[in-house]
C-alpha positions, 0 to 999 in steps of 0.5 A, a space after each residue: 418117884 423111884 422107890 425100893 419095894 418095902 418088905 410089907 407094903 401094908 405095914 405103917 412104919 413107926 418112923 419116917 426120916 426125910 432127908 432132903 439132899 442137894 448136891 450131896 454126892 460126896 457124903 450121901 452113900 456113907 451117911 445113908 448107911 449110917 442112918 440105916 444102921 442107927 435106925 436098924 439098931 434102935 428097933 422101931 420100924 422105919 423108912 428113909 425118904 431121900 429127896 433129891 432136889 434137882 442135884 447136878 452131881 451123883 446124888 440121885 444115882 447114889 440114892 437110887 442105889 441105896 433104895 435098890 439095896 434097902 427096902 426101907 429107903 425110897 427116893 423122891 426126885 425133883 427135876 430142878 432145884 426148888 429149895 429146902 421148903 419144897 424138898 421137905 414138903 415132897 418128903 413129908 407128903 411121901 412119908 407114911 410113918 406115924 412120926 416124921 423126922 427131918 434130918 440133914 443129909 450131911 449129918 451135922 446132927 447125927 442120926 441118934 437125934 432121930 430116936 431122941 426126938 421120937 422119944 420126946 414125943 412119946 407120952 406127951 401131947 406135943 406135935 413137934 419135937 425140935 432138935 435144939 443146940 441152944 437149949 440147956 444141955 445143947 451144944 455147937 461145934 465147928 460152926 464159923 464164928 460169924 455164922 454162930 453169931 448170926 444164928 444166936 441173934 436170930 434165935 434170941 429174937 425169935 424166942 420172944 415170938 415162939 418161946 423156943 431156944 432154937 427156932 431156925 433149925 430143920 431137924 425136927 420130929 412131927 406127928 404125921 396127922 398134924 403135919 399133913 393138916 398143917 402143910 395145907 396152910 404153909 408155903 414153901 418159902 415159910 415152911 419151917 416157921 409156918 409149921 411152928 405157927 400151926 402148933 398153936 397150943 403151949 404144949 404143942 412143941 418140945 425141945 430136945 437138947 442137941 449137938 450141931 456138929 460141923 466138924 463131921 464135915 470138914 470145910 462144910 459150907 451151908 447151902 442156905 444163903 445168908 441173905 435168904 436166911 435173914 429174909 426168912 427170919 424177918 418174915 417170921 418176926 413180922 408174921 402174927 402167931 396164932 393164939 396159944 404160944 407166947 
């Protein structure tokens, strides 16, 4: 793990933003600057944990330069590609903030969603806040029709199990104490759904209307294979929920 030295190592940041990145060299420098600028303007203390998941391009070098330039940025590096679940786990375990937010490196959810998710947790008993393009007031732009059709069908099926309009998304905020406990019982292949299952009470999860915007990245191709996504959804449908949520 390489990291920029934080200005006050004893201070616990209010927000940790975990950014898993695999071959994101073309976008990462500008996007980290946008995340840093957005959080700096918002006011709360923060850190950004970039997880290079065994990239073959310039992702690691760009992340290391950003960490050298900004004390709030640190880097966790995998020696080989281990997948999204493992990258998130590494970032979550490195995070020190009171609230931990996962954010896509390509910023198809813009950094303003971080503050929206954090605000949604404050003053509630919720442990997870989910960025939800399918919730009332949410929207989707620029996603190919076949992808959006598959996503909508999957989320409608999963809504019966999880009681959420959007279940498949990665962009979420977690209370750190809940996250650390829940990770012990969740495998990397099932991490996103497993964390939702660990939130057993009806008021543990809140949804925030969000904008999933692929027009920010012209020609974007999802790095998650359709087959893997379908398998994850099938596993989620077959796995019993803990008592609590419908």
